[in-house]
Every structure is written in structure tokens, then in C-alpha cells.
Steps between C-alpha positions, in 0.01 A plus 500: 500500500211266415364394162133433440374321191265242362156404626366780721853645520642260759838557666755311289836645596686663788831689483693625805783746439726626778631849421623588846721811521427571133681189376331200338586198707320164502196424285245224564230376265219243487222428251203265496655312208683266739491680840881493499702776666787644296764743623728744322787614715778506245538421132216251453174366636513195728227283650450523876413163655649519850441727799761768546601860454524660156722805520737681264846613604759388750376741767142412594266798472160356412368164389212268421494215752306209348317266739228235502207483740258209512223717637239415759231243456162595365185344357445240767864458595651459152828681450542765233624344177697793362686364200784752525833359618579844643197710585636789707744778419640689797610845386791571730771759551818540702460666839693530824343167595598331174257388228157635596166428331318810378212320331383149418341416165298178492412348163258227396506367144336246270692403182316600182241686710592808703675619813409707804704682760493685828750752641543553874721780634682404819466846654183707493706815440620358166152472350534851359776381268268254323348648187290376210233232528654361821483833685329475836602140558246362255517155349544509124186357342534229237336733250620837381275757664669836450656643184651792690833322536534370144844524342524493123784303344653156480567269797873518421488880510433493874755226567327169426642201313450412134349165598234658720433770241434236233251318724320819602482614138347165408238546771423849370468382141299183558167600351324213679574668833367843418157564641341794672735628771226501758215261435175579670462395860137469604384480862443128447854458364636680804312266736644196324848653503472559875400137554807381310734739681353416839572132442871585502516809721238467776735300723765771451283794600715571805792564264297741287293701750446790258386264226746620234577148374135396502384810314776470239418133455131576444587769249742276309267200479198712417692640203611167358810390691356163597542298819879513466479860623363375833775238521768763437345737754502230769858404422607860509328569830632190675855555375507870578377440856784263596 
């Protein structure tokens, strides 16, 4: 689940819920309030600050394996400066070969701003299991672009924490953040957005041959996301490619 709110409906929260075999197992959450991962695998929420597997039960079935990647260098040799302590979640399950990655979720986040993410399935045959806005292996844009997958209700109703719900509600209610969902994007605006995105992404073109990251970046900046959207896109691309 993702939560969009505030200026131009930026991505403010992410909630991962493992319901393998029809049983709710581990839950993982992050918001742009502090870009801090929190896990719920028992009676309470706990902060996740170290790499490792998050899994419920004595017999391992599935889990969220938290890792950190520094990413490749970009923009003239400067390394990605992703501020997340842990920026990748390996969605894994038990197999005859032991713990096996099914998908890898890479996240980039800026406190008090917004977050962005990219999901990569490890096997092409598993792409058919991905539904919603990430179907087809797409990167999730920083802005909400499709209301088809909206779920009505509170953040807690789908499994999120009270702390995250309070922050997201504040973002929704902050009248200073509410503007037109999609501000106009003139041809001139698009040219300027492309210049900004290219500054961060041109050197990474070999990692984005289809141009998904570049196009999403242009769209986000052209609709008010600011240069931080290009920074997040570069971080996401360099981290996801490692």
C-alpha cells in the first residue's frame, strides 16, 4: 500500500504486508516523516536499523530481508547520497535451496519531502503476479497518477501504525499543501524539467535503456515535484542496478 498526500499528491507512505498462505505474517512500514523503517512481527511496532531478515514464526516461510546498497557513482563520479540506512527490501521465501529472493524493492526517501520506489522481480515468469500501479515492472512515480487502485479507509485499517497514520492525516489536512492535483505543464516547462532530470540521469542512461526513470522524472518535476525528484530517481536507479 502507498499513501499520497500534500502538494501535488506526493508519495508519503509505504506499507508492506506479507499474507503468505492466507496468514498475516510480517509487516513493514516507512513514511517521509523521518524515512525510518518500522516492522510489526508480533505485539508491537519496532524500528529497523540493521540489515537482516524480518520473519514471523519459528519455521521460516517468507521474510523481508533488509539490506543497504551504496549505489553506483553518477553525476561526474559522485556517489549516490541516499539518506536511507536500509534502502532495499528483498522479498524472499523458503525453497528447496533455502531462502530465495522473489523480488527486490528499492526505496529512496527524503525526510519531510517524499519517497520513491522501484520493484524488480527476480524471474520474468513472476511478473504476472504483480498487480496495481507496479504491474508490468514499472517504477512507481513520485506523484499519484492513477485513481483506479484507491482504497478508502484509514491507514490502520489496512495494517499501518498509529504513528504513521497520524503523520499522513496531518499531511492530508494541512491546508497549505493543498493545490491543484496536476498543475499545468507547458511545453516550455517540460523542456526545463528534462534539463533538470538529464543533469542527474544522462550518465545513467545505460541503466535505463527504455527511459522509464527519465520519463517519470520529467513528469514529476513538470508537475511540481522539484529537483529532489531527479535526485531520488538517480538514487533509485543506481541502487536498484547494484
